[in-house]
C-alpha positions in Angstrom: 66.8 14.0 85.1 69.4 12.6 82.6 68.7 11.3 79.2 69.7 7.7 78.3 72.4 8.9 75.9 74.2 10.9 78.7 74.4 7.9 81.1 77.2 5.4 80.5 78.1 2.1 82.0 79.8 2.4 85.5 78.2 5.8 86.1 77.0 6.7 89.6 73.2 7.4 89.6 70.6 8.2 92.2 67.7 5.7 92.5 65.0 6.5 95.0 67.5 8.4 97.2 70.0 5.5 97.1 73.2 5.1 95.1 73.3 2.8 92.2 75.9 1.8 89.6 75.0 1.6 85.9 75.7 -1.9 84.6 74.3 -1.5 81.0 72.4 1.1 79.0 69.9 -0.2 76.4 66.2 0.7 75.9 66.2 0.7 79.6 69.0 1.2 82.1 70.3 -1.8 84.1 71.5 -0.7 87.5 73.1 -2.5 90.5 72.1 -1.6 94.0 74.2 -1.8 97.2 72.8 -5.2 98.1 73.9 -6.5 94.7 70.4 -6.6 93.2 70.1 -5.8 89.5 67.2 -3.8 88.3 66.0 -2.6 84.8 64.7 0.9 85.1 63.6 3.8 82.9 65.8 6.8 82.4 63.4 9.1 84.3 63.7 6.8 87.3 67.4 7.8 88.0 69.5 11.0 88.3 73.0 11.1 87.1 75.4 12.1 89.9 78.8 11.3 88.3 79.7 9.8 84.9 82.2 7.4 86.5 83.9 5.1 86.2 82.6 3.5 89.4 83.5 -0.2 89.5 81.9 -1.0 92.8 79.4 0.7 95.2 81.6 -0.5 98.1 84.1 2.3 97.1 81.5 4.9 98.2 83.1 5.4 101.6 83.4 8.5 103.7 86.2 10.7 102.6 87.8 13.6 104.6 87.2 17.1 103.5 87.1 20.8 104.4 83.4 21.3 104.7 83.2 24.4 106.8 86.0 26.2 105.0 84.3 25.6 101.7 81.0 26.8 103.0 82.7 30.0 104.3 84.1 30.6 100.8 80.8 29.8 99.0 78.4 31.3 101.6 75.1 32.5 100.0 76.1 31.2 96.5 74.3 28.8 94.2 76.7 26.0 93.1 76.7 22.5 91.6 77.7 19.1 93.0 80.9 19.3 91.0 81.8 22.7 92.5 81.3 21.5 96.0 83.1 18.2 95.4 86.2 19.9 94.1 86.3 22.6 96.8 85.5 20.4 99.8 87.3 17.2 98.8 89.9 18.5 96.2 88.6 16.1 93.5 85.6 15.3 91.4 85.0 11.6 91.8 82.1 9.2 92.4 83.3 9.0 96.0 83.5 12.8 96.6 80.2 13.4 94.8 78.4 10.9 96.9 79.8 12.5 100.0 78.6 15.9 98.9 75.1 14.4 98.1 74.9 13.0 101.7 75.8 16.5 103.0 73.1 17.9 100.8 70.5 15.5 102.2 71.4 16.5 105.7 70.1 20.0 104.8 72.4 21.6 107.4 75.0 23.2 105.2 73.0 23.4 102.0 69.4 24.0 100.8 67.8 24.1 97.3 67.9 21.4 94.7 70.6 19.2 93.1 70.6 21.4 90.1 71.0 24.6 92.1 72.5 24.0 95.6 72.2 27.0 97.9 75.1 27.3 100.4 74.0 28.6 103.8 75.7 31.6 105.3 77.5 31.1 108.6 74.6 32.7 110.5 72.0 30.5 108.7 74.1 27.4 109.5 74.4 28.3 113.1 70.7 29.0 113.4 69.8 25.7 111.7 72.3 23.8 113.9 70.9 25.4 117.1 67.4 24.6 116.1 68.3 21.0 115.5 70.1 20.7 118.8 67.0 22.2 120.4 64.7 19.7 118.7 67.0 16.9 119.7 67.1 18.1 123.3 63.3 18.4 123.3 62.9 15.0 121.8 65.0 13.5 124.5 63.2 15.5 127.2 59.8 14.3 125.8 60.9 10.7 125.9 62.0 11.1 129.5 58.7 12.7 130.3 56.8 9.8 128.7 58.9 7.5 130.8 57.9 9.4 134.0 54.3 9.2 132.9 54.5 5.4 132.5 56.2 5.1 135.9 53.8 7.5 137.5 56.6 9.7 138.9 56.2 13.3 137.7 58.3 16.3 138.3 57.4 20.0 138.4 58.5 20.7 134.9 56.0 18.1 133.6 53.0 20.5 134.3 53.3 22.3 130.9 53.5 19.1 128.9 50.5 17.7 130.7 48.4 20.5 129.2 48.2 18.2 126.1 46.3 15.7 128.2 44.1 18.1 130.3 43.1 20.0 127.2 42.0 16.8 125.5 40.2 15.5 128.6 38.3 18.8 128.7 37.5 18.8 124.9 39.7 21.8 124.3 41.7 19.9 121.7 40.8 17.0 119.3 43.8 14.8 120.0 46.4 13.9 122.6 50.0 13.3 121.7 50.6 11.8 125.1 47.9 9.1 124.7 49.0 8.4 121.1 52.6 7.9 122.0 51.8 5.8 125.0 49.8 3.5 122.7 46.5 4.3 124.6 43.1 5.0 123.0 42.5 8.6 122.3 39.3 9.0 124.3 38.4 11.6 126.9 37.6 8.8 129.3 41.2 7.4 128.9 42.6 10.9 129.4 40.5 11.3 132.5 41.6 8.0 133.9 45.3 8.8 133.3 44.9 12.2 135.0 43.4 10.6 138.0 46.1 7.9 138.1 48.8 10.5 137.9 47.2 12.6 140.6 46.8 15.6 138.4 43.1 15.5 139.0 41.5 14.2 142.1 38.1 12.6 142.2 36.3 15.8 143.0 37.5 17.7 140.0 34.5 18.2 137.7 35.6 18.0 134.0 32.1 18.5 132.6 32.0 22.3 133.0 34.9 22.7 130.6 33.8 19.8 128.4 30.5 21.6 127.8 32.2 24.9 126.9 31.5 26.8 130.2 33.9 28.8 132.3 34.4 28.5 136.0 34.7 32.3 136.3 32.5 35.0 134.7 33.4 38.6 134.4 30.3 40.7 134.8 29.8 44.2 133.5 29.0 47.1 135.9 25.4 47.3 137.1 23.2 49.8 135.5 20.8 52.2 137.3 17.7 50.8 138.9 14.9 52.3 136.9 12.2 54.4 138.5 8.5 54.5 137.6 5.0 53.9 139.0 4.5 50.8 141.1 1.4 49.3 142.8 2.0 49.0 146.5 1.3 45.4 147.5 3.3 45.6 150.7 0.1 45.1 152.7 -0.1 41.5 151.5 1.6 38.7 153.4 3.9 37.3 150.7 6.1 34.2 151.1 9.1 33.2 149.1 9.3 29.4 149.7 12.4 27.6 148.6 14.8 24.8 149.4 17.0 25.3 152.5 20.1 27.2 151.5 18.5 28.8 148.4 20.4 32.0 147.5 18.3 33.4 144.6 14.7 33.9 145.7 13.0 35.2 142.6 9.3 34.4 143.4 6.8 34.7 146.2 3.1 34.0 146.8 0.3 35.8 148.5 -3.5 35.7 148.5 -6.1 38.5 148.5 -9.7 37.4 148.7 -10.2 35.0 145.7 -7.1 36.3 143.9 -3.8 34.5 144.1 -0.8 36.7 143.6 2.5 35.3 142.3 5.2 38.0 142.7 8.4 37.7 140.6 11.6 39.7 141.0 11.4 42.7 138.6 14.8 42.0 137.0 13.9 43.8 133.8 13.9 47.1 135.7 17.6 46.7 135.9 18.5 44.5 133.0 17.2 46.2 129.9 17.3 44.9 126.3 20.8 45.1 124.7 22.5 46.5 127.8 25.9 44.9 128.6 24.2 42.9 131.3 21.5 41.7 129.0 24.0 40.6 126.3 25.9 38.6 128.9 22.7 37.0 130.2 21.8 36.1 126.6 25.1 34.4 126.2 25.0 32.5 129.5 21.3 31.7 129.1 20.7 30.5 132.7 22.3 29.7 136.0 24.4 26.6 136.0 23.7 24.7 139.2 26.6 22.4 140.2 27.1 20.4 143.4 30.2 22.4 144.2 29.3 25.9 142.9 26.6 27.9 141.1 27.7 29.9 138.0 25.3 32.8 137.8 23.7 34.2 134.7 23.6 37.6 136.4 26.0 38.9 139.0 25.1 38.0 142.6 24.8 41.7 143.3 21.6 41.7 141.2 20.1 39.0 143.4 21.1 41.0 146.5 19.2 44.0 145.2 16.2 42.3 143.5 15.9 38.9 145.3 12.5 38.8 147.0 12.8 39.0 150.8 16.5 40.0 150.7 15.6 43.7 151.3 12.9 45.4 153.4 10.8 45.7 150.3 11.3 44.4 146.8 10.4 45.5 143.3 8.3 42.9 141.6 6.2 42.0 138.6 3.1 40.6 140.1 0.7 38.2 138.5 -2.8 38.2 140.0 -5.0 35.2 139.1 -8.6 34.1 140.0 -10.0 30.7 139.3 -13.5 29.6 138.2 -15.4 26.8 139.8 -13.6 24.2 137.8 -10.1 25.4 138.8 -9.3 27.0 135.5 -8.0 30.6 135.3 -10.8 33.1 135.0 -9.1 36.5 135.5 -5.6 37.7 135.0 -4.0 40.9 136.3 -0.3 41.9 135.9 1.1 44.9 137.6 4.5 46.4 138.4 4.6 46.4 142.1 6.4 46.7 145.4 6.1 43.8 147.8 7.2 42.9 151.3 8.3 39.2 151.4 9.0 36.7 154.2 11.3 33.8 153.3 10.4 30.2 154.3 11.9 26.9 153.6 9.6 24.1 152.2 9.7 22.5 155.7 8.8 25.7 157.4 5.9 26.3 155.0 4.7 22.7 155.4 4.2 23.3 159.1 2.0 26.4 158.3 -0.2 24.9 155.6 -3.1 24.5 158.0 -3.1 28.2 158.9 -4.1 31.3 156.9 -3.0 32.6 154.5 -1.1 29.4 153.3 -4.2 27.2 153.8 -6.1 29.4 151.3 -3.2 29.4 148.8 -3.0 25.6 149.1 -6.7 25.2 148.4 -6.4 27.3 145.2 -3.3 25.6 143.9 -4.9 22.1 144.5 -8.0 23.1 142.5 -5.8 24.4 139.7 -3.8 21.1 139.7 -6.9 19.0 139.6 -8.1 21.0 136.6 -4.8 20.4 134.8 -4.9 16.7 135.5 -8.4 16.6 134.0 -6.8 18.1 130.9 -4.2 15.3 130.8 -1.3 16.9 132.5 1.6 14.4 132.8 1.7 12.8 136.3 5.3 11.8 136.7 7.2 12.1 140.0 10.7 10.8 140.5 12.8 11.0 143.6 14.8 14.2 144.0 18.0 14.8 145.9 20.3 17.7 146.7 24.0 17.1 146.1 26.5 19.3 147.8 30.3 19.3 147.9 31.9 20.9 150.9 35.7 20.6 151.5 35.8 17.8 148.9 33.2 15.8 150.9 30.0 14.9 148.9 26.7 15.0 150.7 23.5 13.7 149.2 20.1 14.3 150.8 16.8 12.9 149.6 14.3 15.7 149.4 11.0 14.9 151.0 7.7 15.0 149.1 5.9 18.0 150.6 2.6 19.7 149.8 4.4 23.0 150.2 6.6 22.1 147.2 3.5 21.2 145.1 1.9 24.4 146.2 4.9 26.4 144.8 5.1 24.4 141.7 1.4 24.9 140.9 1.6 28.6 141.6 4.5 29.0 139.3 2.7 27.1 136.5 -0.3 29.3 137.2 1.8 32.4 136.7 3.1 31.0 133.4 -0.3 30.3 132.0 -1.5 33.8 133.2 1.4 35.5 131.4 0.7 33.6 128.2 -3.1 34.5 128.4 -2.2 38.1 129.0 0.1 38.2 126.0 -2.5 36.6 123.8 -5.3 38.9 124.9 -3.0 42.0 124.4 -1.3 40.8 121.2 2.1 40.9 122.8 5.0 39.1 121.1 5.9 36.6 123.7 8.1 33.4 124.1 5.5 30.7 124.6 6.7 27.3 125.8 4.9 24.4 124.0 4.9 20.6 124.1 3.1 18.4 121.6 1.0 15.6 123.3 2.4 12.0 123.3 0.9 9.5 121.0 -1.1 8.0 123.8 -1.9 9.6 127.2 -1.1 7.4 130.2 -1.4 7.8 133.9 1.5 5.6 135.3 1.2 4.8 139.0 4.6 3.2 139.6 8.2 4.1 139.0 8.7 1.6 136.1 5.6 3.0 134.4 6.8 6.6 134.9 10.2 5.6 133.6 8.8 4.2 130.4 6.2 7.0 129.9 8.9 9.7 130.3 10.6 8.4 127.1 7.4 8.8 125.2 7.0 12.5 126.1 8.0 15.0 123.4 10.5 17.7 124.0 9.2 21.2 124.7 9.8 24.1 122.3 9.9 27.9 122.6 7.7 29.6 119.9 6.3 33.1 119.3 2.9 31.6 118.6 0.8 30.1 121.4 0.2 26.4 121.3 -0.6 23.6 123.8 1.7 22.4 126.5 0.5 18.9 127.0 2.8 18.1 129.9 1.3 20.9 131.9 -2.3 20.2 130.7 -2.5 23.8 129.4 -3.6 25.4 126.1 -0.8 27.9 126.4 2.1 28.6 128.7 5.2 30.7 129.2 8.0 30.7 131.8 8.1 33.9 133.8 9.0 33.0 137.4 12.8 32.8 137.3 14.2 36.0 135.6 17.2 36.0 137.9 18.3 32.7 136.6 16.7 32.0 133.2 17.2 34.3 130.2 13.9 33.3 128.5 12.0 34.3 131.7 13.9 37.6 131.6 12.8 38.2 127.9 9.2 37.6 128.9 9.5 40.2 131.7 11.1 42.7 129.3 8.1 42.3 126.9 5.4 42.4 129.6 7.1 45.4 131.4 7.4 47.4 128.2 3.7 46.8 127.4 2.6 47.8 130.8 4.6 51.1 130.5 3.6 51.7 126.9 7.3 51.5 125.8 8.7 49.9 122.6 8.9 46.1 122.8 11.3 43.7 121.2 10.5 42.9 117.5 9.8 39.4 116.2 13.4 39.2 114.8 14.9 40.3 118.0 13.0 37.8 120.0 13.8 34.9 117.6 17.5 35.8 117.8 17.4 35.7 121.6 15.5 32.4 121.7 17.8 30.8 119.2 21.0 31.9 121.0 19.8 30.8 124.4 18.2 27.5 123.3 21.5 25.8 122.4 23.1 26.9 125.7 20.1 25.8 127.8 20.6 22.3 126.3 24.2 22.3 127.2 23.4 23.5 130.8 21.0 20.7 131.3 23.6 18.2 130.0 26.3 19.7 132.2 24.1 19.6 135.3 23.1 16.0 134.7 26.7 14.9 134.1 28.0 16.8 137.1 25.3 15.3 139.4 26.2 11.8 138.2 29.9 12.5 138.6 29.5 13.5 142.2 27.1 10.7 143.0 29.9 8.4 141.8 32.4 10.3 144.0 29.9 9.9 146.9 30.0 6.1 146.4 33.8 6.1 146.2 33.8 8.0 149.5 31.3 5.5 151.0 32.7 2.1 149.6 30.4 0.1 151.9 27.2 1.8 150.7 24.1 -0.4 150.7 20.6 0.6 149.7 17.4 -0.2 147.8 17.0 -0.1 144.1 13.7 -0.3 142.1 13.7 -2.2 138.8 12.4 0.2 136.2 13.4 -1.5 133.0 14.4 -5.1 132.0 16.9 -5.7 129.2 18.2 -9.0 127.8 21.4 -9.1 129.9 20.7 -6.6 132.7 18.1 -4.5 134.3 18.0 -0.8 135.0 17.3 0.2 138.6 16.5 3.5 140.1 18.1 4.1 143.5 15.6 6.6 145.2 18.0 7.8 148.0 20.6 8.8 145.3 18.1 9.6 142.5 20.5 7.5 140.4 20.0 5.1 137.6 22.3 2.1 137.2 22.6 -1.1 135.3 22.5 -4.2 137.4 23.0 -7.8 136.3 21.1 -10.6 138.1 21.5 -14.3 138.1 17.8 -14.7 138.7 14.6 -13.4 137.2 13.6 -9.9 138.4 10.3 -8.1 137.9 9.4 -4.5 137.1 9.1 -2.4 140.3 10.8 -5.1 142.3 12.8 -3.7 145.2 16.4 -5.0 145.2 19.0 -4.9 148.0 22.1 -3.4 146.5 25.7 -3.0 147.5 28.2 -0.8 145.6 30.9 -3.0 144.0 33.2 -0.4 142.5 33.2 2.8 140.6 34.8 3.8 137.3 34.8 7.6 137.6 36.3 8.3 134.2 33.7 6.1 132.4 30.9 7.4 134.6 29.9 4.0 135.8 29.0 2.5 139.2 28.9 -1.2 139.6 26.3 -2.7 142.0 25.6 -6.3 143.1 22.4 -7.7 144.5 22.8 -8.8 148.1 
């Protein structure tokens, strides 16, 4: 920075990276810019380049010089503007100094500062030049790529650049250069729509698995040894594993012996012991992720093959024996490590056998148990259920029938959960209890709209180490124990119960809290992912069936639209109506378009 006394009239100075001629020096410095404009500036606002005389800025024209030769001589040295001016242009003039300054600004031959200019070596110059050429080439290629994206005509080499878009659409990155430079909104929905338009994704690609942080493929550790130990032989009992058609992980079965109902559950803890590699992976995955196109298992399928009830001649189990009192409440609980012989049935097959022993006796017990829970204000909500499957990119949706056999299984599993909790309390076992605080007001809705509204009033369930009520079940205490093949919290409960029964060390309070905390967040993501995936493929189904027509039940009325529940799809949608509609009114609907990226289906009333 020059002092006022060293700057004279007609000197060449630098003002905000532009050349200026000094017109007059006083308290301030009066300068002339290239456009003829006169400014009065402070001395610290300008840098002296050459003392002059410079009569006109128009004289600062390009001048010929020996740039490369000079750089070869001065390679690696620190020099001044004057040194470079004289060596490159053979003179020290305002014109030659300005030419050197422009070369300095290019940063190709020189680096450093105006006071200490570093001359690049030939190797440094060539490297910088090559890098710039590469950047220029890449910039041109990028613009050509954007042009192809706009036109919708991609080439093979575009795949790598499109990672920017796919990563953003799957929430692997927080921004998208492609969307930004195309002038589109940076939203995952916009990215999804563009990927569909370009044909990079088809409608059956499910982005929600990656968006929720899950992986399509899991690497499982080797299986451990199947533990040995005493088992109660219950193979003399007729035991039935009753599931949906196509179920591949049967982890529970039911039998009856006199007045005792037995709920047998796969003895997964005999193989998956605390802190083993398999246990640590199960803790991380938290549960099976059930998708229309695939199931991502918490445990390797081989574990199910070995321990799934009814998949081998006999199966190792943890069996929960329960008797009921005259009111239908649990009276006696027995838990044993057992061996069982299981027959597999679908719900439809079991339904046909409910009038025969032993299923008729099991049904009578589970009905009494349900009635008792209802008396204790269990929530009575039932929404339509469907099974969504994708086979060869074709979506199939089947409405599941309401069957007594399904209620039987549900009630038996709840019974096992209450029995396990009672056993843990009676024996002072640290145990993951599932609790739910009661709603502000208990209701018994009898229609879909009432159930839809009441569901929102229910409080979320929690997992605690101290027993408490589960209002939704109508129980004083409850735990989940019937799905250790596919839920980690159930597996933890089994590990604790099994250790107690064998008089082995159990998990400590801190160990249990850690496991509950780790799995809780993942369980929430799994529920979200399953809900989003089911909605996605329902939309795909509607796209594949553009003439779809069906019934919708009005479950909520808003100012500008109503929410309908479509039973055959188990799907909620917004519908606008030009006329007044009533709650629980049945509307005839026709699909009127689908926006897959936004996750919206449009229906009109017909």
